[in-house]
All heavy atoms as an XYZ file, in Angstrom:
645
protein
N     -22.714     18.345     10.215
C     -21.977     17.214      9.675
C     -21.819     17.394      8.163
O     -22.761     17.702      7.452
C     -22.716     15.924      9.978
C     -21.984     14.706      9.508
S     -22.861     13.239     10.094
C     -22.126     12.053      9.044
N     -20.630     17.177      7.678
C     -20.338     17.317      6.257
C     -20.639     16.001      5.549
O     -20.310     14.918      6.041
C     -18.853     17.692      6.046
C     -18.521     17.760      4.588
C     -18.545     19.005      6.733
N     -21.267     16.102      4.373
C     -21.509     14.905      3.574
C     -20.192     14.411      2.994
O     -19.316     15.201      2.649
C     -22.470     15.212      2.424
C     -23.884     15.445      2.910
O     -24.255     14.880      3.947
O     -24.620     16.204      2.243
N     -20.067     13.108      2.903
C     -18.878     12.541      2.282
C     -18.912     12.812      0.789
O     -19.974     12.833      0.171
C     -18.795     11.046      2.553
C     -18.435     10.753      3.992
O     -18.131     11.649      4.769
N     -18.467      9.502      4.350
N     -17.729     13.038      0.229
C     -17.622     13.301     -1.204
C     -16.902     12.145     -1.870
O     -16.173     11.395     -1.223
C     -16.879     14.626     -1.481
C     -15.480     14.592     -0.886
C     -17.659     15.805     -0.956
C     -14.617     15.762     -1.288
N     -17.104     11.995     -3.151
C     -16.439     10.928     -3.888
C     -15.026     11.367     -4.230
O     -14.815     12.408     -4.831
C     -17.220     10.590     -5.158
C     -16.727      9.333     -5.821
C     -17.682      8.854     -6.890
O     -17.746      9.511     -7.938
O     -18.350      7.840     -6.668
N     -14.057     10.565     -3.796
C     -12.647     10.855     -4.022
C     -12.036      9.808     -4.933
O     -12.423      8.634     -4.904
C     -11.880     10.844     -2.700
C     -12.264     11.891     -1.673
C     -11.553     11.616     -0.364
C     -11.933     13.279     -2.187
N     -11.069     10.221     -5.707
C     -10.290      9.311     -6.529
C      -9.072      8.910     -5.710
O      -8.315      9.763     -5.246
C      -9.844      9.983     -7.844
C      -9.003      9.027     -8.661
C     -11.045     10.474     -8.630
N      -8.894      7.603     -5.517
C      -7.752      7.098     -4.759
C      -6.960      6.178     -5.668
O      -7.487      5.190     -6.167
C      -8.234      6.349     -3.514
C      -9.123      7.206     -2.624
S      -9.763      6.311     -1.205
C      -8.322      6.356     -0.168
N      -5.698      6.533     -5.903
C      -4.826      5.731     -6.767
C      -3.702      5.142     -5.917
O      -2.964      5.864     -5.277
C      -4.259      6.600     -7.884
C      -5.343      7.084     -8.847
C      -4.781      8.025     -9.880
N      -3.820      7.338    -10.722
C      -2.975      7.982    -11.528
N      -2.968      9.296    -11.585
N      -2.137      7.304    -12.275
N      -3.593      3.820     -5.931
C      -2.581      3.102     -5.167
C      -1.562      2.519     -6.135
O      -1.926      1.921     -7.141
C      -3.225      1.971     -4.352
C      -4.207      2.468     -3.338
C      -5.543      2.673     -3.677
C      -3.801      2.751     -2.048
C      -6.447      3.138     -2.740
C      -4.705      3.218     -1.099
C      -6.024      3.412     -1.452
N      -0.287      2.689     -5.821
C       0.789      2.157     -6.647
C       1.579      1.137     -5.829
O       2.361      1.508     -4.972
C       1.710      3.289     -7.119
C       2.812      2.809     -8.003
N       2.595      2.409     -9.297
C       4.136      2.654     -7.765
C       3.745      2.038     -9.824
N       4.692      2.177     -8.915
N       1.351     -0.164     -6.071
C       2.062     -1.196     -5.316
C       3.444     -1.481     -5.917
O       3.698     -1.185     -7.082
C       1.155     -2.419     -5.461
C       0.449     -2.204     -6.751
C       0.309     -0.713     -6.922
N       4.312     -2.077     -5.111
C       5.624     -2.489     -5.594
C       5.425     -3.550     -6.672
O       4.711     -4.525     -6.464
C       6.471     -3.083     -4.441
C       7.779     -3.652     -4.964
C       6.729     -2.041     -3.379
N       6.026     -3.356     -7.831
C       6.013     -4.356     -8.888
C       4.650     -4.698     -9.442
O       4.465     -5.768    -10.014
N       3.687     -3.824     -9.284
C       2.357     -4.125     -9.797
C       1.766     -2.945    -10.533
O       2.381     -1.892    -10.646
N       0.573     -3.146    -11.049
C      -0.108     -2.074    -11.762
C      -0.874     -1.197    -10.782
O      -1.324     -1.652     -9.732
C      -1.079     -2.669    -12.782
C      -0.373     -3.384    -13.913
C      -1.334     -3.770    -15.025
O      -2.373     -3.090    -15.177
O      -1.047     -4.746    -15.713
N      -1.028      0.065    -11.148
C      -1.787      1.004    -10.324
C      -3.223      0.515    -10.160
O      -3.786     -0.095    -11.063
C      -1.828      2.391    -10.974
C      -0.470      3.057    -10.991
O       0.475      2.508    -10.384
O      -0.354      4.115    -11.593
N      -3.782      0.809     -9.008
C      -5.176      0.488     -8.719
C      -5.895      1.803     -8.457
O      -5.459      2.596     -7.623
C      -5.293     -0.433     -7.488
C      -6.742     -0.668     -7.123
C      -4.563     -1.738     -7.731
N      -6.981      2.047     -9.182
C      -7.779      3.256     -8.991
C      -9.123      2.883     -8.388
O      -9.772      1.947     -8.835
C      -8.016      3.975    -10.320
O      -6.817      4.485    -10.817
N      -9.517      3.641     -7.372
C     -10.810      3.454     -6.734
C     -11.501      4.796     -6.609
O     -10.847      5.821     -6.405
C     -10.643      2.882     -5.326
C     -10.074      1.490     -5.173
C      -9.770      1.215     -3.709
C     -11.046      0.462     -5.696
N     -12.808      4.778     -6.720
C     -13.625      5.930     -6.355
C     -14.229      5.583     -5.007
O     -14.815      4.516     -4.845
C     -14.725      6.180     -7.383
C     -14.260      6.554     -8.783
C     -15.466      6.715     -9.707
C     -13.460      7.834     -8.759
N     -14.058      6.454     -4.026
C     -14.538      6.153     -2.687
C     -15.305      7.335     -2.113
O     -14.878      8.478     -2.228
C     -13.357      5.827     -1.766
O     -13.815      5.659     -0.441
N     -16.422      7.025     -1.482
C     -17.226      8.045     -0.804
C     -17.201      7.809      0.705
O     -18.155      8.105      1.406
C     -18.649      8.024     -1.333
N     -16.091      7.291      1.208
C     -15.963      6.986      2.631
C     -15.489      8.168      3.470
O     -15.503      8.075      4.687
C     -14.975      5.831      2.829
C     -15.591      4.493      2.481
O     -15.628      4.144      1.293
O     -16.056      3.805      3.403
N     -15.051      9.247      2.836
C     -14.424     10.337      3.573
C     -15.035     11.682      3.199
O     -15.585     11.859      2.123
C     -12.917     10.359      3.279
C     -12.247      9.046      3.541
C     -11.921      8.200      2.499
C     -11.974      8.642      4.834
C     -11.318      6.976      2.729
C     -11.376      7.416      5.084
C     -11.040      6.584      4.031
N     -14.867     12.648      4.092
C     -15.380     13.996      3.871
C     -14.494     14.836      2.978
O     -14.919     15.865      2.484
N     -13.265     14.396      2.757
C     -12.342     15.137      1.911
C     -10.997     14.446      1.839
O     -10.752     13.449      2.534
N     -10.089     14.949      1.006
C      -8.776     14.320      0.835
C      -7.968     14.235      2.133
O      -7.286     13.236      2.373
C      -8.072     15.230     -0.179
C      -9.156     15.930     -0.899
C     -10.272     16.081      0.085
N      -8.046     15.268      2.967
C      -7.274     15.260      4.206
C      -7.712     14.111      5.121
O      -6.888     13.431      5.727
C      -7.416     16.597      4.937
C      -6.877     17.787      4.165
C      -7.877     18.340      3.150
O      -9.090     17.956      3.161
O      -7.449     19.141      2.310
N      -9.011     13.906      5.228
C      -9.546     12.824      6.053
C      -9.113     11.461      5.508
O      -8.744     10.558      6.268
C     -11.071     12.907      6.105
C     -11.720     11.908      7.029
C     -13.236     12.013      7.027
O     -13.773     13.112      6.776
O     -13.880     10.983      7.282
N      -9.127     11.309      4.185
C      -8.696     10.055      3.561
C      -7.218      9.798      3.829
O      -6.827      8.672      4.180
C      -8.970     10.098      2.057
N      -6.388     10.822      3.681
C      -4.955     10.649      3.922
C      -4.667     10.295      5.382
O      -3.806      9.464      5.665
C      -4.192     11.903      3.515
C      -4.101     12.131      2.007
C      -3.470     13.490      1.711
C      -3.314     11.021      1.330
N      -5.391     10.897      6.302
C      -5.212     10.566      7.726
C      -5.550      9.093      7.980
O      -4.855      8.410      8.723
C      -6.066     11.461      8.603
C      -5.517     12.860      8.748
C      -6.401     13.706      9.638
C      -5.904     15.143      9.674
N      -6.757     16.000     10.505
N      -6.615      8.599      7.353
C      -7.006      7.193      7.521
C      -5.949      6.264      6.923
O      -5.633      5.216      7.510
C      -8.364      6.939      6.877
N      -5.391      6.632      5.783
C      -4.344      5.825      5.145
C      -3.095      5.791      6.019
O      -2.512      4.730      6.259
C      -4.031      6.359      3.735
C      -5.237      6.140      2.818
C      -2.785      5.686      3.157
C      -5.179      6.917      1.520
N      -2.684      6.953      6.515
C      -1.503      7.024      7.377
C      -1.715      6.208      8.650
O      -0.823      5.472      9.092
C      -1.152      8.493      7.713
C      -0.120      8.581      8.815
C      -0.670      9.213      6.459
N      -2.878      6.307      9.235
C      -3.195      5.546     10.450
C      -3.108      4.044     10.176
O      -2.527      3.296     10.962
C      -4.578      5.933     10.951
S      -5.032      5.173     12.504
N      -3.678      3.593      9.049
C      -3.623      2.175      8.692
C      -2.180      1.726      8.466
O      -1.789      0.631      8.892
C      -4.464      1.915      7.440
N      -1.366      2.572      7.834
C       0.047      2.238      7.632
C       0.778      2.137      8.963
O       1.541      1.199      9.188
C       0.723      3.287      6.741
C       0.449      3.197      5.255
C       0.925      4.457      4.546
C       1.125      1.961      4.671
N       0.566      3.118      9.836
C       1.226      3.131     11.143
C       0.860      1.909     11.984
O       1.688      1.369     12.717
C       0.881      4.403     11.925
C       1.617      5.622     11.412
O       2.574      5.468     10.623
O       1.223      6.740     11.795
N      -0.385      1.493     11.874
C      -0.867      0.359     12.661
C      -0.678     -0.977     11.950
O      -1.090     -2.019     12.453
C      -2.338      0.573     13.013
C      -2.562      1.771     13.911
C      -4.024      2.089     14.151
O      -4.905      1.345     13.649
O      -4.294      3.082     14.845
N      -0.079     -0.935     10.765
C       0.190     -2.139      9.958
C      -1.068     -2.976      9.750
O      -1.108     -4.176     10.006
C       1.303     -2.962     10.583
C       2.611     -2.241     10.559
C       3.735     -3.137     10.968
N       4.984     -2.456     10.723
C       6.000     -2.443     11.547
N       5.925     -3.105     12.678
N       7.088     -1.799     11.241
N      -2.102     -2.294      9.290
C      -3.356     -2.988      8.993
C      -3.843     -2.543      7.624
O      -3.326     -1.608      7.033
C      -4.410     -2.705     10.073
C      -4.754     -1.243     10.220
C      -5.843     -1.041     11.276
N      -6.105      0.360     11.499
C      -6.861      1.137     10.720
N      -7.432      0.630      9.654
N      -7.039      2.410     11.007
N      -4.845     -3.208      7.122
C      -5.406     -2.851      5.829
C      -6.314     -1.638      5.933
O      -6.795     -1.289      7.006
N      -6.517     -1.000      4.812
C      -7.458      0.117      4.720
C      -8.809     -0.449      4.307
O      -8.906     -1.159      3.299
C      -6.964      1.136      3.695
C      -7.866      2.343      3.453
C      -7.926      3.217      4.704
C      -7.372      3.148      2.271
N      -9.841     -0.157      5.070
C     -11.181     -0.674      4.796
C     -12.034      0.455      4.230
O     -12.201      1.498      4.862
C     -11.833     -1.242      6.075
C     -13.247     -1.731      5.783
C     -10.980     -2.356      6.660
N     -12.555      0.242      3.033
C     -13.473      1.185      2.393
C     -14.815      0.489      2.240
O     -14.889     -0.626      1.742
C     -12.942      1.606      1.021
C     -11.545      2.236      0.992
C     -11.087      2.424     -0.441
C     -11.540      3.548      1.739
N     -15.871      1.134      2.688
C     -17.199      0.502      2.604
C     -18.003      0.983      1.400
O     -18.971      0.354      1.018
C     -18.008      0.754      3.894
O     -18.102      2.160      4.123
C     -17.333      0.087      5.088
N     -17.592      2.114      0.821
C     -18.299      2.680     -0.332
C     -17.294      2.964     -1.442
O     -16.874      4.089     -1.644
C     -19.014      3.974      0.048
C     -19.962      3.827      1.187
N     -21.174      3.204      1.065
C     -19.859      4.180      2.496
C     -21.790      3.202      2.231
N     -21.011      3.790      3.112
N     -16.897      1.915     -2.163
C     -15.864      2.078     -3.183
C     -16.289      1.448     -4.507
O     -17.043      0.474     -4.537
C     -14.563      1.443     -2.710
N     -15.786      2.033     -5.567
C     -15.993      1.505     -6.921
C     -14.614      1.265     -7.519
O     -13.794      2.177     -7.588
C     -16.762      2.489     -7.795
C     -18.163      2.763     -7.319
C     -18.821      3.789     -8.208
C     -20.158      4.216     -7.647
N     -20.771      5.289     -8.448
N     -14.365      0.037     -7.946
C     -13.083     -0.315     -8.533
C     -13.021      0.137     -9.979
O     -13.871     -0.221    -10.791
C     -12.858     -1.820     -8.444
C     -11.617     -2.289     -9.148
C     -10.357     -2.009     -8.630
C     -11.696     -2.995    -10.334
C      -9.210     -2.422     -9.271
C     -10.558     -3.417    -10.984
C      -9.320     -3.128    -10.445
O      -8.187     -3.532    -11.101
N     -12.042      0.942    -10.284
C     -11.772      1.374    -11.659
C     -13.038      1.825    -12.386
O     -13.322      1.402    -13.498
C     -11.070      0.254    -12.426
C     -10.315      0.780    -13.631
O     -10.000      1.979    -13.676
O     -10.061     -0.023    -14.544
N     -13.825      2.655    -11.724
C     -15.042      3.247    -12.279
C     -16.144      2.225    -12.607
O     -16.947      2.426    -13.504
C     -14.727      4.102    -13.500
C     -13.766      5.226    -13.187
C     -13.714      6.232    -14.317
N     -12.731      7.251    -14.056
C     -12.886      8.275    -13.219
N     -13.978      8.408    -12.540
N     -11.929      9.159    -13.054
N     -16.160      1.130    -11.915
C     -17.227      0.145    -12.086
C     -18.550      0.759    -11.656
O     -18.596      1.715    -10.882
C     -16.932     -1.106    -11.264
N     -19.640      0.208    -12.132
C     -20.963      0.747    -11.822
C     -21.392      0.430    -10.394
O     -22.078      1.218     -9.756
C     -21.986      0.198    -12.810
N     -20.976     -0.726     -9.885
C     -21.415     -1.174     -8.565
C     -20.489     -0.688     -7.464
O     -19.274     -0.682     -7.613
C     -21.471     -2.698     -8.519
C     -22.503     -3.263     -9.463
O     -23.465     -2.588     -9.810
N     -22.310     -4.495     -9.878
N     -21.080     -0.317     -6.346
C     -20.327      0.085     -5.164
C     -20.133     -1.137     -4.278
O     -21.046     -1.927     -4.089
C     -21.116      1.156     -4.411
C     -20.357      1.820     -3.308
C     -21.152      2.945     -2.705
O     -21.917      2.677     -1.758
O     -21.010      4.083     -3.185
N     -18.916     -1.305     -3.753
C     -18.586     -2.462     -2.937
C     -17.760     -2.054     -1.732
O     -17.214     -0.954     -1.686
C     -17.752     -3.470     -3.757
C     -18.506     -4.016     -4.928
O     -19.444     -4.761     -4.769
N     -18.099     -3.633     -6.126
N     -17.626     -2.986     -0.798
C     -16.663     -2.837      0.273
C     -15.331     -3.367     -0.229
O     -15.283     -4.365     -0.941
N     -14.239     -2.690      0.129
C     -12.913     -3.078     -0.340
C     -11.934     -3.004      0.822
O     -11.955     -2.048      1.603
C     -12.428     -2.126     -1.470
C     -11.019     -2.461     -1.903
C     -13.376     -2.160     -2.653
N     -11.071     -4.005      0.938
C      -9.976     -3.984      1.899
C      -8.682     -3.926      1.097
O      -8.455     -4.757      0.223
C      -9.984     -5.235      2.805
C      -8.791     -5.217      3.757
C     -11.287     -5.326      3.573
N      -7.851     -2.935      1.390
C      -6.599     -2.751      0.656
C      -5.441     -3.094      1.577
O      -5.292     -2.493      2.648
C      -6.473     -1.307      0.146
C      -7.636     -1.000     -0.785
C      -5.133     -1.095     -0.557
C      -7.796      0.453     -1.085
N      -4.618     -4.051      1.157
C      -3.411     -4.403      1.890
C      -2.354     -3.362      1.535
O      -1.882     -3.300      0.403
C      -2.954     -5.805      1.495
C      -1.691     -6.222      2.201
O      -1.074     -5.448      2.938
N      -1.288     -7.460      1.978
N      -1.979     -2.543      2.484
C      -1.031     -1.458      2.242
C       0.424     -1.880      2.419
O       1.328     -1.062      2.247
C      -1.342     -0.285      3.175
C      -2.718      0.363      2.978
C      -2.997      1.367      4.091
C      -2.785      1.047      1.622
N       0.673     -3.156      2.710
C       2.029     -3.622      2.985
C       2.985     -3.381      1.826
O       4.150     -3.083      2.045
C       2.009     -5.104      3.353
N       2.530     -3.497      0.601
C       3.413     -3.348     -0.558
C       3.094     -2.122     -1.395
O       3.492     -2.048     -2.558
C       3.343     -4.598     -1.433
C       3.935     -5.794     -0.728
O       4.954     -5.681     -0.069
N       3.289     -6.928     -0.841
N       2.383     -1.168     -0.823
C       2.043      0.054     -1.557
C       3.179      1.057     -1.406
O       3.634      1.341     -0.310
C       0.711      0.648     -1.043
C       0.459      2.022     -1.631
C      -0.431     -0.293     -1.375
N       3.649      1.563     -2.547
C       4.749      2.525     -2.555
C       4.228      3.942     -2.371
O       4.804      4.742     -1.647
C       5.545      2.436     -3.874
C       6.646      3.472     -3.917
C       6.104      1.045     -4.059
N       3.114      4.257     -3.038
C       2.556      5.597     -2.919
C       1.053      5.564     -3.132
O       0.510      4.640     -3.720
C       3.218      6.556     -3.910
O       2.960      6.143     -5.228
N       0.412      6.618     -2.636
C      -1.031      6.769     -2.759
C      -1.317      8.206     -3.158
O      -0.701      9.131     -2.647
C      -1.751      6.467     -1.419
C      -3.253      6.663     -1.558
C      -1.429      5.070     -0.930
N      -2.244      8.371     -4.066
C      -2.674      9.714     -4.471
C      -4.170      9.818     -4.201
O      -4.935      8.924     -4.573
C      -2.392      9.936     -5.950
C      -2.809     11.293     -6.448
C      -2.540     11.443     -7.932
O      -2.562     10.472     -8.676
N      -2.309     12.654     -8.368
N      -4.573     10.889     -3.537
C      -5.979     11.127     -3.238
C      -6.345     12.487     -3.787
O      -5.657     13.474     -3.527
C      -6.247     11.095     -1.715
C      -7.706     11.396     -1.424
C      -5.847      9.756     -1.118
N      -7.421     12.550     -4.571
C      -7.847     13.844     -5.118
C      -9.353     13.837     -5.335
O      -9.990     12.791     -5.330
C      -7.117     14.154     -6.426
O      -7.487     13.236     -7.425
N      -9.886     15.024     -5.535
C     -11.317     15.153     -5.818
C     -11.619     14.894     -7.283
O     -12.750     14.601     -7.639
C     -11.798     16.551     -5.434
C     -11.785     16.802     -3.950
C     -12.305     18.183     -3.640
C     -12.239     18.480     -2.159
N     -12.686     19.837     -1.855
N     -10.617     15.024     -8.136
C     -10.798     14.800     -9.570
C      -9.693     13.900    -10.088
O      -8.617     13.816     -9.501
C     -10.765     16.128    -10.354
O      -9.513     16.759    -10.120
C     -11.898     17.040     -9.937
N      -9.932     13.243    -11.195
C      -8.947     12.376    -11.817
C      -8.616     12.949    -13.176
O      -9.479     13.470    -13.871
C      -9.495     10.961    -11.962
C      -8.407      9.964    -12.289
O      -7.215     10.279    -12.112
O      -8.740      8.845    -12.712
N      -7.354     12.828    -13.551
C      -6.922     13.388    -14.818
C      -5.700     12.649    -15.310
O      -4.883     12.165    -14.516
C      -6.592     14.871    -14.634
O      -5.880     15.362    -15.736
N      -5.529     12.575    -16.629
C      -4.322     12.000    -17.193
C      -3.121     12.873    -16.908
O      -1.984     12.428    -16.993
C      -4.467     11.812    -18.705
C      -5.472     10.732    -19.051
O      -5.690      9.844    -18.206
O      -6.029     10.775    -20.150
N      -3.359     14.126    -16.552
C      -2.275     15.072    -16.310
C      -1.748     15.000    -14.877
O      -0.920     15.818    -14.490
C      -2.748     16.494    -16.598
N      -2.201     14.012    -14.085
C      -1.725     13.928    -12.710
C      -0.276     13.508    -12.619
O       0.358     13.696    -11.604
C      -2.589     12.962    -11.875
O      -2.604     11.705    -12.515
C      -3.997     13.494    -11.701
N       0.263     12.929    -13.684
C       1.681     12.610    -13.708
C       2.026     11.284    -13.067
O       1.184     10.536    -12.621
N       3.326     11.019    -13.032
C       3.841      9.774    -12.475
C       3.917      9.861    -10.960
O       3.976     10.917    -10.372
C       5.251      9.505    -13.032
C       5.272      9.283    -14.533
C       4.532      8.038    -14.929
O       4.671      7.006    -14.298
N       3.737      8.122    -15.969
N       3.969      8.693    -10.358
C       4.172      8.621     -8.924
C       5.624      8.896     -8.605
O       6.508      8.647     -9.395
C       3.792      7.236     -8.417
C       2.320      6.971     -8.444
C       1.714      6.361     -9.509
C       1.521      7.371     -7.378
C       0.351      6.136     -9.528
C       0.160      7.161     -7.387
C      -0.411      6.532     -8.457
O      -1.751      6.314     -8.484
N       5.877      9.386     -7.415
C       7.247      9.646     -6.980
C       7.908      8.362     -6.535
O       7.309      7.478     -6.067
C       7.241     10.661     -5.824
C       6.633     12.014     -6.165
C       6.574     12.879     -4.909
C       7.447     12.713     -7.230
């Protein structure tokens, strides 16, 4: 069994500010993207049980309403050089 790694997840909602989370709910970016796609297909929220909002010190459970999300970026590292969303 692979240990879950901390991933940077950036959500860009319609008409809103980007939301950044650090999440240790997945084994890698591919697993996270599959969960996001599944939640979108099933028209339900994405549930994260091990997440930190915008690099906060405390880990929390988070439910993300994907109904108004335009794009999502998942990576192992975060950088200012990641560029704009498509």
